[in-house]
N, C-alpha and C positions, 0 to 999 in steps of 0.2 A: 570234834572227836567222832569216832566211828559209830555206825549203827550196825547191828548184826542181824542176820537172817536166821529164823528158827522154824523148823518144820513141825507143824502141829496137826491134829486130826482134822481141823477145819481148812488146812492148807498152809501156805507160807505166811508167817507173821514176822514182824520186825520188832526189835527192841533196842533201846539205847542204854548205855552204861557209861557214866562219866564221873570224874573226881573233881571236887571243889572244896574250897575252904569255907567253913561255917562263919557267918558274919558275927555271931555273938561271942563264940568262944575261940574262934581262930583254928579249930581243929580240922583235920582233913576228913572229909566225908565222901561216901560213894553213893550215887543215886542210880537206881536201876528201875526202868519202867518197861513193861512188856505189853504185847498185844496190838501193836500198830499194824494197820493193813498195808501201808506203803512206807517205803524208806523216807520219803519226804515228810510224812507225818511224824516219824520218830525224830528226824532232824529238827523239825519245827518245835516239837516239845522241848528238846534240849535247849534250843536258842531262847525260847520263851522263859524257861526256868532260870537260865543264867542271867537273862536280862532283868528279871524280877529281883535277883540277888543284887545286881549292880545298881538298881534303883535306890538302894539304901545309901550309896556313896561311901559305905564303910568298908567295902571290899572291892579292890581293884580287879580288873579283868585279868591282869597278869598273875595275880595271886591265885585266881580260880583255876587257870589252865595249867595243871601240873602234869608232867609227862614222866 
């Protein structure tokens, strides 16, 4: 999922925003995290977050990636 560029007083920062399905309730949730210095850092955060969710084996990757 995409990462976004944001202009701040400190310069350019990146943030990621993605949608996933909560493992406990199955509801659709949105995750937003800001303040990454590079786009690569934002992408890595997103991948790590989704990997942690799939570690439960209760949520499949296809259920998480909603478009």
